[in-house]
C-alpha positions as CSV (number, residue, x, y, z in Angstrom):
1,M,16.5,-26.9,55.2
2,K,14.7,-23.7,54.2
3,I,11.5,-22.7,55.5
4,F,9.4,-20.3,53.2
5,N,7.9,-17.3,55.3
6,S,4.4,-16.8,54.0
7,S,5.0,-12.9,53.5
8,E,7.9,-13.8,51.4
9,T,5.8,-16.0,49.4
10,K,3.1,-13.5,48.8
11,Y,5.4,-11.1,47.8
12,S,7.3,-13.5,45.4
13,N,3.8,-14.5,44.0
14,S,2.6,-10.8,43.6
15,R,5.9,-10.0,41.7
16,I,5.2,-12.8,39.1
17,V,1.5,-11.8,38.6
18,I,2.7,-8.0,38.0
19,M,5.2,-9.1,35.5
20,L,2.9,-11.5,34.0
21,V,0.2,-8.6,33.6
22,T,2.8,-6.5,32.3
23,V,3.8,-8.7,29.6
24,V,0.3,-9.6,28.5
25,F,-0.3,-5.9,28.2
26,L,2.9,-5.2,26.4
27,M,1.9,-8.1,23.8
28,L,-1.6,-6.5,23.3
29,G,0.0,-3.3,22.6
30,L,2.4,-4.4,20.2
31,A,-0.4,-6.7,18.4
32,Y,-2.5,-3.5,18.2
33,A,0.4,-1.5,16.8
34,S,1.7,-4.2,14.5
35,V,-0.5,-3.0,11.5
36,P,0.4,0.8,11.5
37,L,4.1,0.0,12.4
38,Y,4.3,-2.7,9.4
39,D,2.6,0.0,7.0
40,L,5.2,2.6,8.1
41,F,8.1,0.0,7.5
42,C,6.7,-0.9,4.1
43,R,6.3,2.7,3.0
44,I,9.9,3.5,4.2
45,T,11.7,0.5,2.9
46,G,9.4,-0.2,-0.2
47,F,9.1,-3.8,1.2
48,G,6.6,-6.0,-0.6
49,G,6.2,-3.4,-3.4
50,T,4.8,-0.7,-1.5
51,P,5.6,2.7,-3.1
52,A,6.8,5.6,-1.3
53,V,4.2,8.3,-1.0
54,S,5.2,12.0,-1.3
55,L,3.4,15.3,-1.6
56,E,6.4,16.9,-3.5
57,K,7.3,16.3,-7.4
58,S,10.6,15.3,-8.5
59,E,13.0,17.8,-8.5
60,Y,15.3,16.4,-11.4
61,T,15.1,13.8,-14.4
62,I,17.6,11.5,-15.7
63,N,18.1,10.9,-19.4
64,Q,17.4,7.2,-18.9
65,N,14.1,5.7,-19.8
66,I,12.0,3.2,-17.8
67,N,8.5,1.4,-19.0
68,I,5.8,1.6,-16.7
69,R,3.2,-1.2,-17.3
70,L,-0.1,-0.6,-15.5
71,D,-2.3,-3.5,-14.5
72,A,-6.0,-3.7,-13.2
73,N,-8.0,-6.1,-11.6
74,V,-11.5,-6.4,-10.0
75,T,-12.8,-8.6,-7.2
76,N,-16.5,-9.1,-6.1
77,L,-17.6,-6.1,-8.2
78,N,-19.4,-6.0,-11.3
79,W,-17.0,-3.3,-12.8
80,D,-14.9,-2.8,-15.9
81,F,-11.6,-1.5,-14.7
82,S,-8.5,-0.7,-16.8
83,P,-5.5,1.5,-17.5
84,E,-6.1,4.1,-20.2
85,K,-3.0,2.9,-21.7
86,N,-0.8,-0.5,-20.9
87,V,2.4,0.9,-21.2
88,Y,4.1,4.3,-20.7
89,K,7.8,4.9,-21.5
90,I,9.0,7.8,-19.1
91,K,12.4,9.2,-18.1
92,I,13.4,8.5,-14.6
93,G,12.6,11.2,-12.3
94,E,9.7,12.5,-14.5
95,N,6.6,13.5,-13.0
96,K,3.9,11.5,-14.7
97,V,0.0,11.6,-14.5
98,I,-1.7,8.5,-15.7
99,N,-5.1,7.3,-15.9
100,Y,-7.2,4.3,-15.2
101,L,-10.8,3.9,-16.1
102,A,-13.7,2.3,-14.1
103,Q,-17.5,1.8,-15.0
104,N,-20.1,0.1,-12.8
105,L,-21.7,-2.4,-15.2
106,S,-24.2,-3.4,-12.5
107,D,-27.8,-2.1,-12.2
108,E,-27.2,-1.2,-8.6
109,T,-24.7,1.5,-6.7
110,Q,-21.4,-0.3,-5.7
111,V,-18.7,0.8,-3.4
112,G,-15.1,-0.2,-4.3
113,T,-11.7,0.3,-2.7
114,A,-8.5,-0.2,-4.6
115,L,-5.1,-1.5,-3.2
116,F,-1.9,-1.6,-5.2
117,N,1.4,-2.9,-5.4
118,V,4.6,-2.4,-7.6
119,T,6.7,-5.2,-9.0
120,P,9.5,-6.0,-8.7
121,E,9.0,-5.4,-5.2
122,Q,12.5,-4.0,-4.9
123,A,11.6,-1.2,-7.1
124,G,8.6,-0.2,-4.8
125,Q,10.8,2.2,-2.6
126,Y,11.6,4.1,-5.7
127,F,8.2,4.4,-7.1
128,T,7.0,7.4,-5.5
129,K,3.1,8.4,-5.8
130,I,2.1,12.0,-5.2
131,E,-1.7,11.4,-5.8
132,C,-3.8,8.4,-6.2
133,F,-7.3,6.8,-5.7
134,C,-6.3,3.9,-3.7
135,F,-7.4,3.4,-0.1
136,H,-10.5,5.6,-0.7
137,D,-13.9,4.4,-1.1
138,L,-15.1,4.9,-4.5
139,M,-19.1,4.6,-5.1
140,L,-20.2,4.4,-8.6
141,E,-23.9,4.4,-9.6
142,P,-25.3,1.8,-12.0
143,G,-23.4,2.6,-15.4
144,E,-21.4,5.7,-14.4
145,E,-17.9,5.8,-15.6
146,I,-15.1,7.6,-14.0
147,K,-11.6,8.5,-14.9
148,L,-9.1,7.9,-11.8
149,P,-5.7,9.5,-12.4
150,V,-2.3,8.4,-10.8
151,S,0.6,10.9,-10.2
152,F,4.0,9.6,-9.8
153,Y,7.7,9.4,-10.6
154,I,10.4,7.1,-10.2
155,D,13.2,8.1,-7.8
156,P,16.4,8.8,-9.8
157,E,18.2,7.0,-6.8
158,I,17.0,3.8,-8.6
159,I,20.2,3.8,-10.8
160,D,22.4,3.6,-7.6
161,D,20.6,0.3,-6.7
162,Q,23.0,-2.6,-7.6
163,F,20.2,-4.9,-7.9
164,L,18.1,-2.8,-10.1
165,K,20.8,-1.2,-12.2
166,N,19.3,-3.3,-15.3
167,L,15.8,-2.7,-14.6
168,S,14.0,-1.7,-17.7
169,E,10.2,-1.9,-16.5
170,V,8.3,-1.6,-13.5
171,T,4.5,-2.8,-13.2
172,L,1.8,-0.7,-11.0
173,S,-1.0,-2.8,-10.3
174,Y,-4.4,-1.9,-8.8
175,T,-7.1,-4.2,-7.4
176,F,-10.6,-3.1,-6.8
177,F,-12.6,-4.8,-3.9
178,K,-16.1,-4.5,-2.9
179,N,-16.4,-2.4,0.0
180,A,-18.5,-4.2,2.6
181,D,-20.6,-1.0,3.6
182,T,-21.9,-0.8,0.0
183,P,-25.1,0.5,0.1
184,V,-28.5,-1.7,-0.7
185,S,-30.7,-0.5,-3.5
C-alpha cells in the first residue's frame, strides 16, 4: 500500500493546474487566430470561392475564352446595385476592368460594405483580383450614384486543373450589407 506524500501531491496538483492553464491559453489563442488563419487559407487555396488577390497584372493570355457573369445583391440598404453589363467574354489571362453601379435610393446617408464570392468555388483560386471595392465602407449620400470598378484576370493555370478543364463560365457575385456605423441624419 502506497502512502502519498503531501509534498508530492502538491507538486502533482501544481503540474496539472499549469497544464490546464496552458491548454486554456492555447485554445484562446487558436480561437483568436482562427479568423485570420481561415481567411489566409481561403485566399491561398481559393476555398469557398475566395478569389486570389494580386497587386500584379497577368503576364500572358491564352487564346481560350471564358464567360464572366456578374451578380449584384443588396441586404438592408435602400440601394440600386447592379453590374454595368451582366456577362463579359474574356480571354483567359486577360486583364479586365469591369464596373458595378450603385445608387442610394433613400433620403438619408447610408454606409455599405460589399462582400464577394466566386462560383464555382473551385474557380476561386484562379480568379485573381487586382483591385476592387469590397471590404471597404462606402458612404452614399441620398440619391448619389457611383461607379465601382473591379480589376481582375483568370489565371491561365486554370486550364491545367482537371476538374475545371471544361469550365465555360465563372460568376463573380457581390452583396452589399448595411454597415452598423451608418450615420444618423
